[in-house]
C-alpha positions, 0 to 999 in steps of 0.5 A: 575244658570238656568237649561238651563245654567247648561246643557250648562255648562256641555255640554261645559265641556264634549267637552273640556274633549274630545278635551283634550283627543284627543290632548293627544292621538296624542301627545303621538303617535307622540313620538312613533317610529311607528308614521311614519308608514302608516296605513294598506292599502285598497289594496295590495301594495306588495314589493313596499310599502315605509313603512312596518312593515314586508316587502314582501320578495317574488314575483311572479312565473315568477320571481322565474323561472327566478332566478332558471335558472340563471347562477351561480354568478361570483362576488367576493363579494357573496359566497355560494353553493360551492364558500365559502371563508375564513372569512378573504377573505370575510371581505377584500372584503366588509370592507369600514372603517365605524365602525357603518355600517354592511357590511356583514353576514357570516355563516361558511359553509353555506353562506357569503353575503354582506349587503345593507341598505334600502333607508332612510324612505323606510322600505318596500325596499328589494334588488332585487339583487341576491347577497345581504341581506338587513338590516331592518332599522325599526328593528335598531330603537329597537337595533335589527339587521334585515336581509331581503332577497327574497325567490327566491334570497339570502333568499333561503339560509336562509332555510338551517340554523339550530338551534345552528349555529353561525352567524358572522355580519361583520362591515365596519371596519373589526370587527365582532360580533358573534350570535348563532341561537336559534329559527326558526318559520314559519307563514302563511299569512291569506291574502297573498301579504298583508303587513298588513295581520294577521298571523297563527303560524304554530307551535301553531296555534295562530293567530297574527296581523302584529304588534304582529309578528313585536314586537316578532321578532324586539323588546326586547333584542338585537338579530338578525332576518333573514326574508324571505317569505315561498312559498307554494301552488303556492303562493310566499308570502304564509307566512314568516320564521323568524330565530332568533340568540342571541349574543354570549359572 
């Protein structure tokens, strides 16, 4: 075989190996639960992103002011700050007979809030209603319960939670599962308002990517995670608070 043909053959072989490697990579990624996620955006998409690993749970100052001065809630489905119901009454208000649907979250002595679902495929959605908590559908893929709420709405209740408290997750058929809060951690967003910011653990100073934070709180053994935004220095999306509760029994 001539020197030219040898070089041509080797060049073609390298191209085939490279092409096969690329095909294997895309095939493996297509099987991943994160394959449907959008790439980090070049500009801030805020809470309106349809796909987000860590949804935005804060807003601007105008929204915060309007909520601080809102009238006390008057509906029977939402209770806190002196309007606390018995567990039986809360369950009766929210049950709908659906066994596999989470309908509410009840923390004795602290709050009792109905749970709404994200629209299919919209993992960045967080309800703007002041009387709700939103279940994080991406966490559910990993058998983790994620509860999201804006820090100027129901998320403000999360800041009263403490380690050791019991959390009851109420299902549509009236049954409930018990959890106990085991950890509370705060993070600063390096780029406030961005869904793909890096984060600084305020307890350790460790710097983490969005994927690393998501993996820590929304993967692993079955558990429950509350998430809301930290507001500091006049910025509503300055950081994030995560509250983890482990199953009891």
